C-alpha angles and dihedrals in degrees: 000000000000121000116261113263092218092120088067089058091055090051091063108090092192088068095055110112100161139030109153146126090209117108097208094045090050093048091050096047096047091042091054092055095039118008139294112287145161114263124187131174108231119219130013127279096032125125125198118247095181121179128174136177119191133187119184113211106181110281089349126066136188122214140170119205139176129168101197091219137065105274141177116217126193116177092158107210120000090211100177104044149027118237127204112196118195117185113219088185137001130019141275135193108224130189123186116173108313093338127091135178142172103239119211140157086287099041122055126190124232110204117203118212098229095056129080113249133208126169143179116203121196118231092254094048111127114178136192109208135195115199116200124191110243092228091063091057093043091053093049092048092048090053092049094049094041095232135091098224103077127168122243105277118233118195126207103263102225117066121183089211099178088060093053104079097185093053093043090051091051091051090049089051092051091049091048091052089051093047092053094047095243107172104209090186087071091054108045093175091058091044090055091050091049091050092053091045092054094048094046092050093049094047089050096045103044132052114237142179095267097048093106097039114119119229116252112258104267124229115244107276104242121201090252089063091052090047090051091056092043091052090049092051092050092050097043105032090125092059132077107273130179132191088240090057092050093050089053090049091052092044093231139099123275091251092055092046092053092044091052094049092045091052093048103035106013092241138070122262095259091050088049089051091049091053090047091053090048087055089052090049090053092049091050093048092051089051096040122130102232096195120186093253095054123073121220089241092056091048093051092047092049094050092044092052091047090058094046102262106137099164102067095188093055090042092055091049092050091046093050091048092051100041105022095238140070118265090243088058090053090051092053091051095058 
């Protein structure tokens, strides 16, 4: 497995939100990015050398934090978010609810929002952290269970994250986005895809309290339910959309939603959305203003990113398969 690109995040000065020996300043800065908490230096003669980098990515964020002294941290319950903490160096004792673990460069901790939290970080502890909005996880769980009223999800605390390839790859991807200065806020479709990628990877990598729950028996998916989702896709194709969100809209499980779309259109709802967005790309390219100061390549890339296609090579292949020509050829035909 490739080495984490977290060092690249640290090299970006625009992501630095804290570099201070002051306890109150440190508590305020970390609390602003996470939540208010109690912070105490453990043992005499130690001085904080706190340093934090933080990159918001929609309803997900990536941070790196070290205190440079032995500290005790008590945020109580996180309430609004899940937090995955991955030590790159050093150790931390972490308690979340009735679970506890000694976190290390091999063992991450997954903090659940409904559980009280208390931690002790060693002076050399240097952690990479992924913060995930609780609503993202709730929506994904509701779609998997086929019902809107889902219980608060509690993850197993200890995660051997280097042995979970899907999760490690997602973290690498987030760090790579940060290193290359990709502003996901400027591309909401991409931000939505990243959010879903993070949640899916975590749910697949880590045992949780709903793992054994059986989905509610789904109602037969009538054509009107499929039509409802299709109408929504056509009216909101320029917004972040997930399969979980569509299942909730239809009032059925993900399996029933995919079965209904496959029966009606021969493809799943997300494939249908991709084709719809390709159609919108083509319409935009045919109407594009190819001014003298804008190259065709730049125009194609701009339109593709606007419609949520981040991998331009794969986008071009999908476009060519659907329309029988390259997007640059479409642009020249306007």
